[in-house]
C-alpha positions, 0 to 999 in steps of 0.5 A, spaced: 182 727 485 185 733 489 191 734 494 188 733 501 191 738 505 189 734 512 194 729 510 201 731 513 207 731 508 211 727 513 206 721 511 209 722 504 216 722 506 215 715 510 212 712 504 218 714 500 223 710 505 218 704 506 217 703 498 224 705 496 227 699 501 221 695 499 223 695 492 231 694 493 229 688 498 224 685 492 230 686 487 235 683 491 231 677 493 229 676 486 221 677 487 220 683 483 216 683 477 212 688 473 205 686 477 208 689 483 212 694 479 205 697 476 202 697 483 208 701 486 207 706 480 200 707 481 200 708 488 206 713 488 202 717 482 196 717 487 200 719 493 202 725 488 195 727 487 193 726 494 198 728 498 203 732 493 209 727 496 214 725 496 216 730 491 223 730 493 225 734 487 220 740 488 222 739 496 229 740 494 227 746 490 223 749 496 229 747 501 234 751 496 229 757 497 228 756 504 221 755 503 219 752 509 211 752 507 213 748 501 217 743 504 211 741 508 216 738 514 221 742 518 227 744 515 232 739 519 227 733 517 227 735 509 235 736 509 236 729 513 231 726 508 234 729 502 241 727 504 238 720 506 236 719 499 242 721 496 246 716 500 240 710 498 242 712 491 249 711 492 248 704 496 242 701 492 241 705 485 235 709 483 230 705 486 226 712 488 226 715 482 224 708 478 218 707 482 217 711 488 217 719 486 210 721 483 213 725 478 217 719 475 212 714 476 207 718 472 212 718 466 213 711 467 206 709 466 205 714 460 211 710 457 208 703 458 202 705 453 204 701 447 205 705 442 212 706 437 217 709 441 223 714 440 229 712 443 235 717 444 242 714 443 247 716 448 247 719 454 251 725 454 246 730 452 241 728 457 246 728 463 249 734 461 243 738 460 240 736 467 247 738 470 246 745 467 239 745 469 241 743 476 246 749 476 241 754 474 236 751 479 241 752 485 244 759 482 237 762 481 234 759 487 240 762 492 241 768 488 235 771 486 229 766 489 227 764 482 224 757 483 225 754 476 220 748 477 214 752 478 215 754 471 214 746 469 208 746 472 209 740 477 205 743 483 199 745 478 199 738 475 198 734 481 193 739 484 189 739 478 190 746 477 187 746 470 186 754 469 193 755 470 198 755 464 204 751 467 199 745 468 199 744 461 207 745 461 208 738 465 202 735 462 206 736 455 212 733 458 207 727 461 204 726 454 211 726 451 213 721 456 208 716 452 213 716 446 220 718 449 222 715 456 222 720 462 223 727 459 223 730 466 227 725 469 232 725 464 233 732 462 230 737 467 230 734 474 235 737 479 235 732 484 235 727 480 242 729 477 244 729 484 242 722 485 244 720 478 251 722 480 251 718 487 249 712 483 255 712 478 259 708 484 253 705 487 254 698 491 248 695 488 247 695 481 243 691 475 249 687 472 250 681 468 253 675 470 257 669 467 250 666 464 250 672 459 250 669 452 251 676 449 245 676 445 244 684 446 236 683 448 237 687 454 241 693 450 236 693 445 230 694 450 233 699 455 230 706 454 236 709 457 242 705 454 245 703 460 244 695 459 251 695 456 256 690 460 261 696 462 255 702 463 255 705 469 248 705 471 247 712 472 241 713 468 238 706 470 231 707 473 231 699 475 225 699 470 226 691 469 226 691 462 232 688 461 231 682 466 224 681 463 227 680 456 233 676 458 233 669 455 239 666 460 237 669 466 244 673 466 242 679 469 242 680 477 241 685 482 247 684 486 253 688 489 258 691 484 264 687 482 269 689 478 271 684 472 265 680 469 267 674 466 264 673 459 261 666 456 267 661 456 272 666 460 270 663 467 272 656 465 278 658 462 280 662 468 279 656 472 283 651 468 288 656 468 288 657 475 288 649 476 294 648 471 298 654 475 296 651 482 302 646 485 300 639 486 300 637 493 305 632 491 310 637 488 317 637 492 
């Protein structure tokens, strides 16, 4: 499978917008399942190999370098699209990263291989490392025209340039992704760092409702440690594992709310309000 240069990169941009909105709608209406998830992951990965789009991390780097050829679309359009997905991450979370980005999709499929996994506890190390990488990528691109992502072999991998040394760098990341969840996304993606920051205050998130029985199943299965009641979901890739294992139908994709009542707390609050409320016969 090779990249078909005759297919315009704008086709990948259009796919990114449509697919991201589709993921959000499916989650919001409760119709998302992993059969659909696998279909989207396969389709997004295929777009990577056939069109080399929507490669927003790579296009973000090309934008910093002022490389119109690397963008594949007009500079103004690239700027609008890159900004659009930051806004979408703020509103809806990281649906693009989860199912639409070919780089992330390839790693997600790799992690679905049924072998024993290595899980990193805590989010400080990957998030900090990725922010440092973002700063380095921006500084080197603007000051020295150095493209850090080139050395990670993303283009070589999706172009199947097996004779290129950097092809094996990204291949190693994909192989590592069989055992460790999304190493590129979590440690090395500069654009993902921006999307992660935007999603911290996201308006819609996967979160627990009053049905939660505090069994901890979601926290156990979450590969990024974002299933806790108070976690910010900065590293939530909407992989749906938490919903798949929840025995109480207690995880919903909904508009972010503040305090989430625990088991029995909702009833207690209601009773307290009933006691505090004045009777219509009072006075």
